[in-house]
RODO-2510 file (C-alpha; in nm, 4 decimals, decimal comma):
residues 481
     n   res          X          Y          Z
     1     m    -1,7514    -3,8329    -3,1938
     2     s    -1,9477    -3,7812    -3,5225
     3     e    -2,2010    -3,5307    -3,5806
     4     l    -2,4671    -3,8179    -3,6103
     5     d    -2,3711    -3,9270    -3,2668
     6     q    -2,3896    -3,5644    -3,1398
     7     a    -2,7427    -3,5269    -3,3013
     8     g    -2,8506    -3,8448    -3,1192
     9     l    -2,7376    -3,7063    -2,7928
    10     a    -2,9097    -3,3837    -2,8556
    11     r    -3,2363    -3,5856    -2,9143
    12     l    -3,1973    -3,7859    -2,5859
    13     r    -3,1429    -3,4434    -2,3992
    14     d    -3,4522    -3,2866    -2,5574
    15     g    -3,6553    -3,5878    -2,4628
    16     w    -3,5445    -3,5629    -2,0888
    17     i    -3,6060    -3,2046    -2,0760
    18     s    -3,9689    -3,2376    -2,1965
    19     g    -4,0200    -3,5069    -1,9136
    20     g    -4,0599    -3,8129    -2,1518
    21     a    -3,8671    -4,1309    -2,1908
    22     a    -3,5841    -4,1422    -2,4354
    23     f    -3,5226    -4,5062    -2,4746
    24     e    -3,6635    -4,5499    -2,8223
    25     l    -3,4330    -4,2495    -2,9299
    26     a    -3,1136    -4,4094    -2,8267
    27     p    -2,8495    -4,5777    -3,0567
    28     a    -2,8968    -4,9459    -3,0971
    29     e    -2,5715    -5,0105    -2,8955
    30     w    -2,6938    -4,8319    -2,6096
    31     k    -3,0370    -5,0064    -2,6198
    32     e    -2,8528    -5,3460    -2,5839
    33     v    -2,7052    -5,2252    -2,2657
    34     a    -3,0166    -5,0991    -2,1057
    35     s    -3,2818    -5,3438    -2,2593
    36     a    -3,2849    -5,5968    -1,9848
    37     a    -3,3730    -5,3522    -1,7251
    38     s    -3,6872    -5,1850    -1,6056
    39     p    -3,8115    -4,8744    -1,7760
    40     d    -3,6810    -4,6425    -1,5004
    41     e    -3,3555    -4,8258    -1,4809
    42     q    -3,3327    -4,8021    -1,8806
    43     e    -3,3476    -4,4233    -1,8441
    44     r    -3,0775    -4,4145    -1,5708
    45     r    -2,8364    -4,6252    -1,7717
    46     l    -2,8936    -4,4117    -2,0636
    47     l    -2,8204    -4,1107    -1,8688
    48     a    -2,4997    -4,2454    -1,7282
    49     i    -2,3835    -4,3378    -2,0653
    50     a    -2,4716    -3,9882    -2,2177
    51     a    -2,2973    -3,8088    -1,9321
    52     q    -1,9872    -4,0240    -1,9820
    53     a    -2,0058    -3,9378    -2,3610
    54     l    -2,0466    -3,5716    -2,3080
    55     d    -1,7772    -3,5429    -2,0291
    56     v    -1,5137    -3,7369    -2,2138
    57     a    -1,5825    -3,7589    -2,5778
    58     l    -1,7087    -3,3889    -2,6211
    59     r    -1,4367    -3,2333    -2,3985
    60     p    -1,3012    -2,9372    -2,5902
    61     a    -0,9440    -2,9669    -2,6938
    62     a    -0,6938    -2,7246    -2,5403
    63     p    -0,6111    -2,4272    -2,7721
    64     k    -0,2782    -2,4294    -2,9435
    65     t    -0,1867    -2,1079    -2,7786
    66     l    -0,1964    -2,2679    -2,4347
    67     k     0,1491    -2,3434    -2,2854
    68     r     0,2504    -2,5743    -2,0051
    69     r     0,4131    -2,3865    -1,7286
    70     q     0,6884    -2,5263    -1,5221
    71     p     0,5940    -2,6071    -1,1548
    72     l     0,5997    -2,3209    -0,9046
    73     p     0,9618    -2,2990    -0,7794
    74     v     1,0275    -2,4213    -0,4152
    75     l     1,1563    -2,1305    -0,2141
    76     a     1,4628    -2,1249     0,0262
    77     l     1,2406    -2,0835     0,3492
    78     p     0,9539    -2,3211     0,4711
    79     m     0,5945    -2,2523     0,4167
    80     l     0,4043    -2,0725     0,7028
    81     p     0,2488    -2,3309     0,9186
    82     e    -0,1119    -2,4074     0,8310
    83     r    -0,2477    -2,3084     1,1686
    84     l    -0,1132    -1,9548     1,1128
    85     r    -0,2531    -1,8953     0,7607
    86     p    -0,5861    -1,7563     0,8899
    87     l    -0,3914    -1,4843     1,0758
    88     l    -0,1931    -1,4180     0,7673
    89     r    -0,5017    -1,3879     0,5551
    90     a    -0,6583    -1,1594     0,7990
    91     a    -0,3502    -0,9229     0,7981
    92     l    -0,3391    -0,9235     0,4382
    93     k    -0,7107    -0,8518     0,3932
    94     y    -0,6763    -0,5418     0,6071
    95     a    -0,3691    -0,4286     0,4126
    96     a    -0,5056    -0,1530     0,1903
    97     d    -0,2767    -0,1903    -0,1075
    98     a    -0,0042    -0,3883    -0,2703
    99     r     0,2852    -0,2162    -0,0913
   100     l     0,1300    -0,2939     0,2456
   101     k     0,0529    -0,6523     0,1605
   102     t     0,4317    -0,6777     0,0568
   103     r     0,5171    -0,5530     0,4186
   104     v     0,3132    -0,8335     0,5564
   105     a     0,5036    -1,0940     0,3531
   106     t     0,8327    -0,8946     0,4620
   107     l     0,7332    -0,9589     0,8312
   108     v     0,6622    -1,3401     0,7682
   109     a     0,9973    -1,3575     0,5954
   110     s     1,1936    -1,1930     0,8704
   111     r     1,0716    -1,4670     1,0927
   112     g     1,1863    -1,7389     0,8631
   113     f     0,8694    -1,8294     0,6552
   114     v     0,7251    -1,7723     0,3149
   115     t     0,3546    -1,7419     0,2498
   116     h     0,1339    -1,9902     0,0796
   117     p     0,0919    -1,9056    -0,2934
   118     m    -0,2760    -1,9138    -0,2532
   119     d    -0,2664    -1,6369     0,0233
   120     w     0,0032    -1,4097    -0,1345
   121     m     0,2466    -1,4053    -0,4450
   122     p     0,4464    -1,1228    -0,5720
   123     a     0,3594    -0,9688    -0,9014
   124     a     0,5932    -1,0057    -1,2026
   125     s     0,7066    -0,6423    -1,1664
   126     d     0,7385    -0,6451    -0,7824
   127     q     1,0891    -0,5283    -0,6916
   128     a     1,0063    -0,4640    -0,3270
   129     a     0,9205    -0,8043    -0,2415
   130     p     1,1655    -1,0004    -0,0060
   131     e     1,4499    -1,1516    -0,1774
   132     v     1,3479    -1,5172    -0,1071
   133     y     1,0529    -1,4649    -0,3469
   134     a     1,2852    -1,3945    -0,6457
   135     p     1,2096    -1,7316    -0,8071
   136     w     0,8327    -1,6616    -0,7850
   137     v     0,8633    -1,3168    -0,9283
   138     d     1,0562    -1,4657    -1,2336
   139     w     0,7896    -1,7382    -1,2556
   140     q     0,5157    -1,4744    -1,2630
   141     a     0,7047    -1,2965    -1,5240
   142     g     0,6696    -1,6104    -1,7524
   143     a     1,0085    -1,7862    -1,6942
   144     d     0,9322    -2,1489    -1,8188
   145     g     1,2742    -2,3066    -1,8372
   146     e     1,4923    -2,4772    -1,5996
   147     k     1,7673    -2,2445    -1,5042
   148     h     2,0099    -2,2371    -1,2138
   149     s     1,8801    -2,1122    -0,8712
   150     r     2,0615    -1,8156    -0,7335
   151     r     2,2700    -2,0646    -0,5148
   152     e     2,4835    -2,0916    -0,8277
   153     q     2,7536    -1,8162    -0,8553
   154     l     2,6849    -1,5468    -1,0962
   155     t     2,9633    -1,5178    -1,3597
   156     a     2,9877    -1,4255    -1,7202
   157     e     2,9407    -1,7968    -1,8199
   158     t     2,6258    -1,8469    -1,6019
   159     w     2,4725    -1,4850    -1,6694
   160     d     2,2126    -1,6400    -1,9032
   161     d     2,1295    -1,9224    -1,6470
   162     f     1,9633    -1,6753    -1,4109
   163     y     1,6286    -1,5136    -1,4558
   164     p     1,6092    -1,1262    -1,4029
   165     a     1,4915    -1,1173    -1,0577
   166     a     1,7399    -1,3756    -0,9156
   167     r     2,0152    -1,2172    -1,1489
   168     r     1,9487    -0,8834    -0,9775
   169     i     1,9689    -1,0120    -0,6293
   170     a     2,2889    -1,2063    -0,7147
   171     l     2,4460    -0,8825    -0,8551
   172     a     2,3628    -0,6761    -0,5480
   173     d     2,5199    -0,9438    -0,3238
   174     l     2,8164    -0,9509    -0,5517
   175     r     2,8514    -0,5686    -0,5280
   176     r     2,8699    -0,6057    -0,1589
   177     a     3,1312    -0,8880    -0,1758
   178     a     3,3320    -0,8032    -0,4791
   179     p     3,2251    -0,4898    -0,6130
   180     a     3,4833    -0,4756    -0,9065
   181     l     3,3725    -0,8187    -1,0286
   182     a     3,0157    -0,7112    -1,0260
   183     r     3,0940    -0,3940    -1,2144
   184     t     3,2853    -0,6026    -1,4751
   185     l     2,9737    -0,8160    -1,5293
   186     i     2,7406    -0,5184    -1,5556
   187     e     2,9907    -0,3640    -1,8124
   188     t     3,0330    -0,6695    -2,0328
   189     k     2,6807    -0,8323    -2,0033
   190     g     2,4671    -0,5439    -1,9469
   191     a     2,5796    -0,3692    -2,2789
   192     s     2,3700    -0,6039    -2,4846
   193     e     2,0521    -0,5867    -2,2669
   194     p     1,7447    -0,3622    -2,3487
   195     a     1,7518    -0,0129    -2,2086
   196     e     1,5053    -0,1031    -1,9198
   197     v     1,7195    -0,3676    -1,7999
   198     r     2,0467    -0,1644    -1,8411
   199     l     1,8874     0,0914    -1,6267
   200     a     1,8138    -0,1637    -1,3467
   201     l     2,1731    -0,2917    -1,3612
   202     i     2,3308     0,0517    -1,3520
   203     e     2,1120     0,1465    -1,0481
   204     l     2,2755    -0,1478    -0,8602
   205     m     2,5876     0,0380    -0,8755
   206     r     2,4759     0,2316    -0,5804
   207     v     2,5543    -0,0728    -0,3771
   208     g     2,9214    -0,0335    -0,2566
   209     l     2,9678     0,2796    -0,4874
   210     s     3,3264     0,3924    -0,4852
   211     a     3,5810     0,6089    -0,6715
   212     d     3,6769     0,2851    -0,8578
   213     d     3,3551     0,3055    -1,0445
   214     i     3,4072     0,6510    -1,1858
   215     s     3,5809     0,5396    -1,5053
   216     f     3,2945     0,3043    -1,5971
   217     l     3,0251     0,5546    -1,5095
   218     k     3,1838     0,8219    -1,7200
   219     s     3,1854     0,5924    -2,0143
   220     l     2,8087     0,5695    -1,9901
   221     s     2,7872     0,9247    -2,1121
   222     a     2,7712     0,7753    -2,4557
   223     d     2,4968     0,5343    -2,3813
   224     r     2,1965     0,5261    -2,6168
   225     s     1,9495     0,5663    -2,3339
   226     g     1,8897     0,8965    -2,1831
   227     k     1,7669     0,7542    -1,8606
   228     v     2,0885     0,5473    -1,8218
   229     r     2,2998     0,8513    -1,8835
   230     e     2,1012     1,0436    -1,6190
   231     m     2,1444     0,7658    -1,3663
   232     a     2,5082     0,7477    -1,4235
   233     g     2,5411     1,1259    -1,3959
   234     r     2,3661     1,1113    -1,0468
   235     l     2,6006     0,8284    -0,9336
   236     l     2,8967     1,0296    -1,0407
   237     a     2,7650     1,3159    -0,8415
   238     r     2,7421     1,1151    -0,5457
   239     l     3,1073     1,0584    -0,5634
   240     g     3,1877     1,4260    -0,5957
   241     e     3,2295     1,4326    -0,9859
   242     r     3,1132     1,7674    -1,1129
   243     g     2,8122     1,7299    -1,3631
   244     n     2,7285     1,9366    -1,6521
   245     p     2,3527     1,8886    -1,7305
   246     t     2,2720     2,0203    -2,0725
   247     d     1,9038     1,9774    -2,1088
   248     a     1,7981     2,2886    -1,9253
   249     g     1,9131     2,5528    -2,1887
   250     p     2,2025     2,7289    -2,3120
   251     q     2,2431     2,9135    -1,9650
   252     d     2,4474     2,7248    -1,7150
   253     p     2,1505     2,5606    -1,5130
   254     t     2,3426     2,5502    -1,1896
   255     a     2,4173     2,9328    -1,1945
   256     e     2,0373     2,9807    -1,2766
   257     l     1,9513     2,7879    -0,9738
   258     a     2,1815     2,9546    -0,7550
   259     a     2,0028     3,2908    -0,8471
   260     f     1,6986     3,1609    -0,6841
   261     i     1,9015     3,1409    -0,3519
   262     e     2,0023     3,4379    -0,1599
   263     e     2,3081     3,4580     0,0694
   264     g     2,2614     3,6123     0,4120
   265     k     2,4197     3,6614     0,7606
   266     s     2,2996     3,5644     1,0982
   267     g     2,4037     3,6117     1,4573
   268     f     2,5607     3,9106     1,6380
   269     l     2,8733     3,8116     1,7934
   270     r     2,9593     3,5180     1,5663
   271     r     2,8357     3,6048     1,2135
   272     r     2,7641     3,3273     0,9993
   273     t     2,6532     3,2748     0,6362
   274     t     2,2935     3,1596     0,5675
   275     y     2,1305     3,0508     0,2543
   276     a     1,7506     3,0917     0,1938
   277     p     1,5161     3,0684    -0,1113
   278     i     1,4142     3,4044    -0,2620
   279     k     1,0497     3,5026    -0,2652
   280     l     0,9079     3,4056    -0,5963
   281     k     0,6969     3,6296    -0,8050
   282     s     0,4996     3,3943    -1,0380
   283     p     0,4007     3,0373    -1,1029
   284     a     0,6452     3,0352    -1,3931
   285     q     0,9321     3,0968    -1,1637
   286     q     0,7989     2,8313    -0,9185
   287     a     0,7818     2,5766    -1,2046
   288     r     1,1365     2,6982    -1,3396
   289     r     1,3012     2,6550    -0,9963
   290     a     1,1467     2,2995    -0,9574
   291     d     1,2888     2,1978    -1,2717
   292     l     1,6408     2,3093    -1,1988
   293     f     1,6323     2,1537    -0,8600
   294     a     1,5477     1,8185    -1,0382
   295     s     1,7972     1,8477    -1,3209
   296     c     2,1074     1,9983    -1,1320
   297     y     2,3457     1,8165    -0,9053
   298     f     2,3984     1,8957    -0,5406
   299     g     2,7732     1,8956    -0,5749
   300     d     2,7519     2,1634    -0,8525
   301     l     2,5396     2,3881    -0,6402
   302     v     2,7701     2,3434    -0,3563
   303     a     3,0767     2,4396    -0,5642
   304     r     2,8773     2,7398    -0,7068
   305     f     2,8710     2,8905    -0,3592
   306     g     3,2272     2,7740    -0,2768
   307     k     3,1168     2,5670     0,0247
   308     t     3,1369     2,2166     0,1300
   309     e     2,8037     1,9917     0,1358
   310     p     2,7773     1,9882     0,5231
   311     d     2,8357     2,3764     0,5165
   312     l     2,5525     2,4443     0,2615
   313     i     2,3157     2,1941     0,4509
   314     g     2,4010     2,3700     0,7856
   315     a     2,3446     2,7146     0,6584
   316     w     2,0095     2,6384     0,4783
   317     q     1,7256     2,8239     0,6275
   318     f     1,4467     2,5495     0,6626
   319     g     1,0905     2,6807     0,7039
   320     v     1,1219     2,9733     0,4765
   321     d     0,9765     2,7875     0,1798
   322     d     0,8417     2,4531     0,2302
   323     n     0,8680     2,3563    -0,1471
   324     a     1,2238     2,4770    -0,1590
   325     d     1,2986     2,2753     0,1479
   326     r     1,1510     1,9655    -0,0244
   327     f     1,3274     2,0169    -0,3478
   328     l     1,6792     2,0597    -0,1706
   329     v     1,6274     1,7427     0,0360
   330     l     1,5278     1,5546    -0,2836
   331     m     1,8147     1,6921    -0,4613
   332     v     2,0533     1,5683    -0,1783
   333     s     1,8768     1,2213    -0,1998
   334     v     1,9455     1,1870    -0,5682
   335     s     2,2816     1,3442    -0,6217
   336     g     2,4365     1,4229    -0,2634
   337     s     2,7219     1,2133    -0,1376
   338     d     2,6548     0,9557     0,1418
   339     a     2,8146     1,1898     0,3916
   340     a     2,5753     1,4718     0,2732
   341     v     2,2737     1,2456     0,3240
   342     a     2,3866     1,1287     0,6621
   343     c     2,4357     1,4840     0,7707
   344     l     2,0944     1,6144     0,6380
   345     a     1,9164     1,3324     0,7959
   346     d     2,0727     1,3769     1,1430
   347     m     1,9990     1,7510     1,1283
   348     l     1,6311     1,7071     1,0218
   349     v     1,5682     1,4406     1,2874
   350     a     1,7271     1,6554     1,5539
   351     e     1,5020     1,9449     1,4482
   352     g     1,1894     1,7234     1,4885
   353     g     0,8413     1,8501     1,3947
   354     k     0,7289     1,8832     1,0419
   355     l     1,0980     1,8664     0,9222
   356     t     1,1160     1,5059     1,0308
   357     l     0,8783     1,4307     0,7312
   358     l     1,1447     1,5669     0,4869
   359     v     1,3812     1,2511     0,5899
   360     l     1,1276     1,0262     0,4257
   361     q     1,2670     1,1450     0,0854
   362     l     1,6094     1,0205     0,2135
   363     m     1,4940     0,6665     0,3336
   364     l     1,6289     0,4632     0,0585
   365     r     1,9872     0,6005     0,1305
   366     l     1,9941     0,5735     0,4933
   367     d     2,1497     0,2891     0,6980
   368     s     1,9331     0,0852     0,9231
   369     g     2,0514     0,2708     1,2250
   370     r     1,9458     0,6216     1,1026
   371     k     1,6079     0,4541     0,9840
   372     r     1,5340     0,3338     1,3294
   373     l     1,6291     0,6796     1,4763
   374     l     1,3768     0,8426     1,2474
   375     i     1,0939     0,6010     1,3431
   376     r     1,1833     0,6450     1,7060
   377     q     1,1619     1,0213     1,6728
   378     i     0,8196     0,9885     1,4927
   379     l     0,6877     0,7833     1,7689
   380     n     0,8298     1,0042     2,0304
   381     d     0,6482     1,3255     1,9324
   382     a     0,3521     1,1367     1,7889
   383     q     0,2712     1,4463     1,5689
   384     n     0,3546     1,2625     1,2440
   385     l     0,2396     0,9140     1,3096
   386     h     0,0910     0,8991     0,9634
   387     a     0,4490     0,8905     0,8328
   388     l     0,4925     0,5376     0,9700
   389     n     0,3078     0,4239     0,6584
   390     l     0,5393     0,6100     0,4323
   391     v     0,8677     0,4791     0,5629
   392     e     1,0393     0,2830     0,2858
   393     g     1,2862    -0,0064     0,3406
   394     a     1,2378    -0,0245     0,7186
   395     e     1,3327    -0,3529     0,8912
   396     a     1,0625    -0,5659     1,0511
   397     g     1,0390    -0,6849     1,3906
   398     w     1,2824    -0,4681     1,6001
   399     l     1,0797    -0,2114     1,7905
   400     e     1,0773    -0,2676     2,1667
   401     w     0,8099    -0,1751     2,4066
   402     g     1,0338     0,1079     2,5609
   403     d     1,0290     0,2748     2,2294
   404     l     0,6662     0,3077     2,2520
   405     a     0,6261     0,3754     2,6242
   406     n     0,8968     0,6461     2,6438
   407     g     0,7315     0,8764     2,3883
   408     k     0,3739     1,0137     2,3337
   409     t     0,2494     0,7352     2,0938
   410     l     0,1002     0,5001     2,3489
   411     s    -0,1093     0,7755     2,5183
   412     a    -0,2138     0,9147     2,1754
   413     l    -0,3362     0,5535     2,0673
   414     r    -0,5295     0,5113     2,3927
   415     s    -0,6981     0,8382     2,3780
   416     a    -0,7847     0,7773     1,9973
   417     v    -0,9362     0,4305     2,0543
   418     s    -1,1205     0,5239     2,3709
   419     g    -1,2913     0,8333     2,2295
   420     d    -1,5856     0,8992     2,0119
   421     n    -1,3949     1,0481     1,7151
   422     d    -1,4428     0,7919     1,4284
   423     v    -1,1759     0,9656     1,2167
   424     m    -0,9317     0,9521     1,4923
   425     k    -1,0120     0,5872     1,5696
   426     r    -0,9516     0,4987     1,2093
   427     s    -0,6154     0,6848     1,1875
   428     a    -0,5184     0,5079     1,5214
   429     e    -0,6128     0,1565     1,3506
   430     q    -0,3619     0,2457     1,0783
   431     y    -0,0826     0,3346     1,3146
   432     i    -0,1336     0,0168     1,4912
   433     e    -0,1062    -0,1775     1,1683
   434     a     0,2249    -0,0042     1,0836
   435     i     0,3501    -0,0727     1,4397
   436     g     0,2514    -0,4338     1,3920
   437     f     0,5187    -0,4593     1,1150
   438     l     0,7965    -0,2926     1,3182
   439     a     0,7392    -0,4439     1,6565
   440     t     0,9124    -0,7313     1,8247
   441     a     0,6728    -1,0373     1,9075
   442     a     0,6783    -0,9358     2,2663
   443     t     0,5869    -0,5713     2,1885
   444     a     0,3179    -0,6794     1,9500
   445     e     0,1563    -0,8909     2,2222
   446     k     0,1793    -0,6186     2,4794
   447     l     0,0419    -0,3623     2,2553
   448     i    -0,2583    -0,5733     2,1792
   449     g    -0,3466    -0,5911     2,5541
   450     d    -0,2972    -0,2372     2,5948
   451     v    -0,5149    -0,0938     2,3122
   452     v    -0,7749    -0,3418     2,3855
   453     a    -0,7882    -0,2408     2,7399
   454     a    -0,8188     0,1272     2,6233
   455     g    -1,1212     0,0416     2,4345
   456     l    -1,0293    -0,1015     2,0803
   457     p    -1,2600    -0,4150     2,0169
   458     p    -1,0692    -0,7380     2,0406
   459     a    -1,1901    -0,8489     1,6943
   460     s    -1,0782    -0,5214     1,5298
   461     p    -0,9090    -0,6101     1,1926
   462     s    -0,6388    -0,3617     1,2685
   463     l    -0,5003    -0,5998     1,5131
   464     g    -0,4248    -0,8586     1,2542
   465     l    -0,0593    -0,8048     1,1916
   466     l     0,0095    -0,7645     1,5583
   467     r    -0,1582    -1,0968     1,6132
   468     l     0,0445    -1,2573     1,3285
   469     n     0,3565    -1,0955     1,4652
   470     a     0,2990    -1,2526     1,8088
   471     a     0,1939    -1,5833     1,6659
   472     l     0,5084    -1,6115     1,4532
   473     a     0,7395    -1,5933     1,7603
   474     e     0,5238    -1,8619     1,9316
   475     n     0,5612    -2,0921     1,6366
   476     r     0,9333    -2,0314     1,6155
   477     s     0,9673    -2,1117     1,9964
   478     q     0,7694    -2,4384     1,9454
   479     s     0,9871    -2,5583     1,6479
   480     d     1,2997    -2,4856     1,8404
   481     r     1,2047    -2,7355     2,1220
***
C-alpha cells in the first residue's frame, strides 16, 4: 500500500473519530462500492473495506531475525488425560520452585504420562527432568534440525545425530549396558567438545565406574580444563587411586588436614582408636580446614592415618564439631569409594536424630534401597520432616501406608493441622506435599482422608499432589479395562 493510500485511510479514521461522515473522503474506487447504499450503509461498507485494508495490507512484515522453529517433539509417553490437567495445574501452582515443579512432573512420568506443554515444560538447562522430556529440553535449547531420536543407537557415526540432552541420556544407558563402549565414545568424541560439555561427559563416568576406567581418567590430568581435571581426580579417588592435589600450597595438604584431627582412645576393656576434630582457635583456621576438606581426597586422608575407609568412618567422633562432621561427609560423597559411602550412610541412619540429615549429602550416590531406608527413618522419628523436601533423586510413588502409620509422622501431622499454631500448620502442609510425591496411590488417598478428618480444610492447596497421585492410579485402572 502506497503512502497516498495510507494518508487516505488516516483521513477516514479521523472523520469517524470526530463523529462525522467519511464518504466524501473515500477513494473513488471505494465510493463505487458504497454509492448505491443508504448513508448509514455507506459508512458501514467503508468501515469494512478500511478494516480489511488495515488488517491485511498494513500487516507488518516479520523481522529478518525471526526463525521458524521445528514443531515441538512428540514424547515417548502419552499426554496426561484432559480431565486430570486441572489437578496437575493445582499441584504445580502450589509447588514453590522449579525443583518442586519438576518433582510433580516426575510423579506423572512414573505413572506413564507426560504433562501438556502449556502446563509444564522443562527449561533448556534442566538436567533433573525425567528422561522422557529430553527432546523438549533440546527443543528449548534451540535445537532446530531433524536429528535421530534416542531410539537410535549412539555410536561414533551417529554422535552428531543426537542433541545434547538425548545424547547424555543415551550415554548413561550405554554406560550401564556396555561401559567400555561408552568410555571409548567419551574419549574419542568428547575431546573436541567445549569444556562445559566435556565436564558433563566425564561426570557420566560415575555410572558403572570400575578399575577399567583408571587409564582413561589418568589421561585427563593433562586436560586443558581445570574442572575436568578435578572431576577426573575425584573419580579416580573413588576407585582407590591416591590423589596429589597441588593447588593448596607447597605443603602436603593431606598432612595439613590430618593435623586438624586428633587421634584418641576409648573404652576400658577393649581400647579402640578414635578420631575427632581438634578445637580451632580462629576463623582463619576454620576457613583453612574447610578448604582442605574440599580439596583433599578421602582415600589420601585414610592412608595418612594408616586405616581403611570403614575403620576411619567408624572411629570418627560425630557430634564433637558439627561443621567438621559435615565436611567429612561431603568429602566422602565426593571422593570416597562406593563401599565407604554405603558404610557411612548406614551408620548415620542407624544413629538417627540430627545425624540423619548428614546423609542428605550422600543422596546422589546412594542406591534406591538406602534412599528408601533414609526416608523411612525420617518419617519414623518425625524430628526432621523438613528433610523430605531436601531429598534428591528419590523415587516416586512407593511409600506404603504402613511406613507412615508405624512411625510418628501421622500423629505429628494430625496434631499440626488440628492445632492453632499457623507456623506448624504451614510446615505440615509442606510435609504433606512431599509425601504426596513419595506415596503410592492408595496411601495418597488414605492420607487425604486422614488429615482432612484431623482438621485440614478439604480445599487446602497442599493436598493437590496427593489428589493428583490418587487420580493417576484411577485413570490407569480405567485405561487397563
